[in-house]
N, C-alpha and C positions, 0 to 999 in steps of 0.2 A: 785848361789846355785846349787848344783849338783842334777840331777834327777836320777831316777833309771836307765834310759837309759845310762847316763854317767857312773854311777857306774858299770854297767854290762859289760862295755868294759874294766875295769881294771883287772889286774891279781888277782887271788883269794887271794893271800897274802896281797893285798892292798884293797881288797873289804871289807869295814867295816861292812856292813849289813850281808854279808855272814859269816864273822869271828864271829860276835856276835851270829848269829843264830846257827851256828855249835857248838860253845863253849857251849851255853846253852843246846843244845840237848845232847851233850856229857855228861854233868853233870847229866841231868835227866835220861839218859840211864844207867849210872852207878848206880844211885839210884834204877832204875827199876830192874836191875839185882840182886842187894843186896836184895831188897824186894821180888823178885820172889823166890829166894832161901829160904828166911825165911817163905814165905807163905806156902810152902809145909810142912815145919816142924810144923808150927802152926796148920794147918788143921789136920795133923796126931796126934798132941798132944791133940787136942780137940775131934776128932772122932775116933782115933785109926787107924790101917791099913785097912781102908775101902775104898770104891770108892768115898768118899767125896772129896778127893784132886783133882781127875780127874774132878769131877762135878764143883768144884769152878773154876778151870782153864778153864773148858769148857764154863763157863759163859762169859769169855772174848771173846772167839771165837764166841759164839752165838751173843754177842753184835755187832760184826762186820757183821755177816751175816744178822742180822735183821736191822741194822742201817747204814750199809756201803753206800748203794745207796743214802739214805737221807742225810748222812753227805757230800757226794760229791756235791749234789745240794746246801746245805746250805753254803758250802765253796765257791761256785761260786756266791752266793747271798751276802754274808756278807763280811765285812772288814777282810781280812785273817790274818793280824797281830793281831787285837784284838781278833779274834776267837782263834788263838793259845795261846795268853796270858791268856785269861779266862779259856781255857781248862787246862792250867798248874796250874792256881790258884785252880781250882776245884779239880784236881788230888792231889795237895799238901794238901788241906783241908781234903780230903778223907783219905789220908795216915796218916795225923796228927791225925785224929779221931781214927783210928785203933791203933796207937802208944799210945794215951791217954787211950783208953780202956784197952789195955794190961797192961799199967803201974798201972791202978787202979784195975786190975784183974776182969774186967767186960766184956771181949771180948766173943762173942758167935758166933756160926756158921752162923746164919742169918746175923749178922753184916758183916762177911766175904763175904757172897753171895752178899750183898748190895755193899760192897766195890768193888768187882770184876765187878759187873754190871756197877757201875757209872764210874769207871776207864776205863772199856772197851769201853763205849760209848764215853767218852771224848777223849780217845786215837784214836779212829776211826775218830772223827771230826778233831782232831789235825793233824793226818796224811794226811787227804784229803787236808786241808788248806796248809800244809807245802809242799806237792807235787805240788800243783797248784801254789804256790808262787815262788818256786825255780828258774824257767826260767826267771822271771822278775828281779831276783836279780843278776844272773850270766851271762845271755845272752845265746844264742844257741851255740856259739863256745866253751865256757868253761863248758857247761852243763855236758858232759861226765866226765870231771875232777872233777866237784863238786859232781856228783853222786858217783864217785869212792872214794872221800874223805869220804863221808857218809858211804859207805860200809866198808872202812877201819876202821873208828871209831867204827862201830858196831861190827866188828870182834875182835878188840882190847878189847872192853868191854866184849865180850863173853869169851875171854881168862882169864880175871881177875875177872869177875863178881862173880863166885861161891866162889872163895877164899875170896874175900872181904865180901861176904854174910856170910860165915862161921865165919869170924873174927868179924863182927858186931854182929852176933848172940851170940858169946862167950862173948861179953861185956855185953849184956842184951837183953832179948827177944823183948823188944819194940824198940831197937835201929835201926834195919834195916828199920822199917817203919818211924821212925823219920828222919833218913837219907834220905829216899825217899821223904818225905815231904819237907825237906829243898832243895833237889835237884830240885824239881818242882818249888818251889818259886824262886830259883835262875834263873831258866830258864825263868820264867815269867818276872823277873827284866830285864834280857838281852833282851827280846822281847820289853820291854818298851823303850829301847834305840834306837830302830829302828823306823824311821819315815815313814809314808805313809802306804797305804793299801796293798802293795805288789802285784800290778797288772801291766800288760803290759802298754805300752804308747800309743798303738794304740787306738784312740778315738772310733773306731768301735767296739772294744772289751769291751763292757760295761757289767756290772754284769747282771745276769738274773733278770728281773723285778719281784718284789714280787707279782705283780697282776696276774702273770701266776700261774697256778696250779703246785704244787710241782711234781706231778706225770707226767706232761707233760715235765718238765725239766729233770726228771730222764730218761724218754723214749728217750729224745734227746741225753743224754749221752750214753745210751746203743746203740742207733742207730749209733752214730759216731764211737763207738768201733767195732760194728758188721759189718757195711757197708764198712769199709776199709778192703780189703782182706788181706793185709800184717799184720795189727794190729790184725785182727781176728785170723789168723793162728798162729802168735807168742804168742798171749795171751793164746790160747788153748794149745800151747806147754808148756808155763809157768805153766798152770794149770796141765797138765799131769806130768810135772817134780815135781810139788808141791805134787801131790798124792803120788808119789814115796818117796818124802822127809818125808811126814807124816808117811808112813809105815816104812821107813828106821830107825827111831829112835828105835822102838821096836825090829826090826830085828837085829840092831847092838848090842843092849843090850843083846839079847838072844845069839848072836854069841860070845860075850865077855864072858858070863857066861859059854858057852860050852868049851871055851879054858882055863877055870879056873881063869879068871880075877877077882880081888877083886873090890870092889866098887870104890876105889881110882883109880885103873888101868883103869876101864871102863870110869871114868871121864877123864882120860888122852887121851882116844880114841877121845872123843868129843873135847878135847883141840886141838888135831891134826887137827880135822876138822876146828876149828876156825883159826888155824894158816895158814892152806891151803887157807881159804877164805881171810885172810889178804894179802897173796901173790897174789891172784887173783885180789883183789881190787887195789893193788899197780900197776898192769899191765893193768888194765881194760881201763883206758882212752887212753893210748898209742895204745893199740890194736884197740880200737874204731876209733882212728884217722887214723890208717894205713890200716885197712881192711873194706870192705863193711859189712854192717849189715847182709846181707844174709849169707855171708861166715862165720862170727862169729857164728851166730845162729846154722847153720848146723853142723859146726866142733865141737863146744862146746857140743852139744847134743850127737854127735857120740862118743866123747871122754868119756863123762859120761856113756854112754851105755856100752862102752868097759871096763871101770874101775870098775863099781859097782859090777859085779859078783865076783871080786877078794876077796871081803869080805868073801865069802863062803869058800874059800880055805886057808884063813889066819890061820897059825898055832899058833899064839900068839897075845896078846893084842898089842904088839909093831908093828906087821905087820898090824893089824887092824888100828892102829893109822896112819900108813904110808899111807894106802889105803884111809882112811878118809881124810887126808891132800891132797892127789892127786886129789881125786873126788871133794873136796870142792873148789879147785882152779877155777873150771868151773863156778860155780853159780854167783859170782860177775861179771865176764867178760860178761856172757850172760845178766844178769839183767841190768847192766849199759848200754849196747848197746841198748837193747830193750826199756828200760824206757826212755832213751834219745830220741830215735826215736819217741816214742809216745808223748812225751812232745813237740817235735818240730813240729809235724804235727797237733797238736790240738790247736785251738785258745785259747787264755788266758781265755776267759769267760766261756769255757767249760772244762778246765783242771781238775777241782775238780771232776766233774761228770764222766769223762772218766777214770781217775785214780781210782776212787772208784769202778767203774763198774768192771775194771780189777782186782783190789785187792779183791773184793768180790768173784769173780770166783776162784781166786787162793786160797783164805782162805777156801772156801768151799771144794776145792779139798784136801787141807791139812787135814781138819777135816775128810773127807772120807777116806783118806789114813791112818790116825791113826787107825780108826776102822778096815780097811782092813788088816793092818799089824797084828793085833791081831788074826784075823780070819785065815790068811795064816799060821801063826806060829802054831796055835792050830791044824789046819787040816793037814798040810804037814811038819812042822818042819822049823827051821830058815834057813837052807841051801837051801832047795827047794824054800822057800819064796824069798830068795835072788836072785836065778836064774830067778824066775818068774818076779821079779821087773826089773831085768836086760833086760829081753825080752821086757817088757813094755816100758822101756826107748828106746830100739832099734826101736820099732814100732813108738814112738813119733818122733824119729830122722828121720826115713825114710819118714813118712808122711809130716814132715816139709820140708825135702829136695826135696819132689816130687813137691812142688809148684814153678813154674817158677817165679812168682811174688816175693816170699820170696828170692829165690836165687839172684835175681837182685836187691833187696831192698838195699838202701844205704843211 
């Protein structure tokens, strides 16, 4: 009988647990994209063009900020496969309930807030368990390639998600949520085909004991992240980049409107970003194998700092799309290298907590960036905001490059 240690030494195309897990996630990601597009339209239809849409979406982010650290500790305590399976079942039931309420014309805004909260919490727990489980499935050697495959699938879904969402919405208002429910349940079935708790084989790397206080386990995860100088610097750099990313959405939309882009043309700009991310994901594992982590981190941040200000001088939506594609190549390359390093240096029993701590910081910066983008545009205009964010990226790049430990990390 093959163990996970045996399976992890196989090429990814012959690694059955990895193929099953990735296929299930791809299906549920497509459903998520379709549902996300429809959710905006549903909230607008129920509440009109108010701030309700932003509040509903903000509940998802709030769930991560409030529950992220706890989810990491639970992912290290519980059977990770079962945790992911029941999270998918829960999200499927929630999406199905919204679809049924819409079909019966009984859907209300409080229901949507509840849906956003439940799915946000379950998504947070699923992500923590999935991140912690991946190294035990693919092994440390193939980890960058596995992460790159995940980034590539995510980018592909981003390219097609809005179009599929519009198509499903055209068939029927409840259809996007029904599709999402089915996608989650299919993902749950795929997880049921994987055997074992998805943990490392080292007997010393046992799950955190339930007799320990959850707060103590959370502090341990935070300590592992903060006390490693390379992880600390690179995670702070990710958070700094995420702050820019959050502000960048509003800035790019404002710049597209300034050059006369229609709503469809503005969507093409973000499609360009998704295509760029897909290209970056395709090259990420090869670059991670060829170059040291420190070089990748510093070079990618500097490239992003140099490219981002070009948004401000783009004369048309097509040039904006080209800049978006060029800039977005960087993100998956950097993310794959940093995340692979973090997973390799973190013991299996603590991976959920360390990953959740890092993601909570990055998500918080993303939320702050979204608010900051609106403030900068209102106060100084989109172009000045773009140059300001470009300067911020340059500061992040310089501070990261100034660390000898980061430069030598590999």
